[in-house]
C-alpha positions, 0 to 999 in steps of 0.5 A: 500500500505504501509503495503504490502511494509512493508511485501514485498508482492505484490498487484494484481487485478487478479480473482482466477479461480474456478478450482484453488480456495481453501478456507483457514482459518488462525489463528493468535494471534489477530484473524482469517482470511479467504481467497481464495487461488489460489492452483497451482502446489504442493498446487493443489495436496494437495487440492485433498487430501481426508483426511482433517487433512492431507490436512491441515498439508501438506498445512501448510508446503507448505505455512509456508515460504510465511506466514512468510512474515506477521511476521513484522505486529506483528500479531503473529504466523500463523496457518492454520486451514482449506484448502478446495476446493471452491464449489462456489466463492463469489463476486470478492473482488477486490484487493488481495495479492501475498505472496511467489508466491501464489495469495490470496484474503481476504474474512473475518477477525475477528474484533480483527484482523482488529484492529491489522492491523490498529495498524500496519498501524499506527505504520509504519514510514512515509517516510521523504521527502525533504532535512530533509531526507538527514540529518545524525543522529548519532547512539549509541549502548547501550550494558549495564546499571546499577545504580551507586552513584555519589561518586562511579563514582567520585572515578573511575580512569584509570585501575579500572574495573566497573562490574554488567553493562553487561550481561555474555560474549559474548554480544548477545543483545543491543539497538540502540539509535537515537536523542538528549539526555534528550528528545524524542529519537528513539530506536530499539532492536538488536541482536549482532554478532562479526561484525554485529547488526541485528534489532529485532524491528522497531525503536520507539519513547521513552521519555528519560526525568527522572521520577519525583522522579529521583532528590529528595533531598538527605542529602548526594549527593555523595550517590545519585544513577545515571543511567549509560549507556554503549554506543558505537558510530556507523554509522550515518544514514540519516533520510530516512534510519532510517525511512526504518529500519525493523526487520531482517535488518543487520547493520555492526558494525563500529568497533568490540565491544572488540576493541571499546571505550565504553562511560559511559553516565549519563543523556546524558553526557559522564563521562568516557571512557573504554574498555570491559574486560573479568572477568571470565565468566562476562564482565566488563568495564576497565576505560581508562579515567574519565572526570573532567567535564561531556561532554554533547553529541551532 
C-alpha cells in the first residue's frame, strides 16, 4: 500500500477479461517482470498487430508515460520486451495495479527484482504521527564546499572574495540539509532554478560526525585544513512534510540565491557571512562579515 502511494498508482481487485488480456514482459535494471495487461482502446489495436517487433515498439510508446510512474522505486529504466495476446489466463492473482489508466496484474518477477522492491519498501519514510509531526525543522541549502586552513579563514575580512567553493555560474545543483549539526542529519539532492529547488532524491539519513583522522595533531594549527560549507537558510518544514518529500517535488526558494546571505559553516558553526559574486565565468563568495567567535547553529 505504501509503495503504490509512493508511485501514485492505484490498487484494484478487478479480473482482466480474456478478450482484453495481453501478456507483457518488462525489463528493468534489477530484473524482469511479467504481467497481464488489460489492452483497451489504442493498446487493443496494437495487440492485433501481426508483426511482433512492431507490436512491441508501438506498445512501448503507448505505455512509456504510465511506466514512468515506477521511476521513484529506483528500479531503473523500463523496457518492454514482449506484448502478446493471452491464449489462456492463469489463476486470478488477486490484487493488481492501475498505472496511467491501464489495469495490470503481476504474474512473475525475477528474484533480483523482488529484492529491489523490498529495498524500496524499506527505504520509504514512515509517516510521523502525533504532535512530533507538527514540529518545524529548519532547512539549509548547501550550494558549495571546499577545504580551507584555519589561518586562511582567520585572515578573511569584509570585501575579500573566497573562490574554488562553487561550481561555474549559474548554480544548477545543491543539497538540502535537515537536523542538528555534528550528528545524524537528513539530506536530499536538488536541482536549482532562479526561484525554485526541485528534489532529485528522497531525503536520507547521513552521519555528519568527522572521520577519525579529521583532528590529528598538527605542529602548526593555523595550517590545519577545515571543511567549509556554503549554506543558505530556507523554509522550515514540519516533520510530516519532510517525511512526504519525493523526487520531482518543487520547493520555492525563500529568497533568490544572488540576493541571499550565504553562511560559511565549519563543523556546524557559522564563521562568516557573504554574498555570491560573479568572477568571470566562476562564482565566488564576497565576505560581508567574519565572526570573532564561531556561532554554533541551532
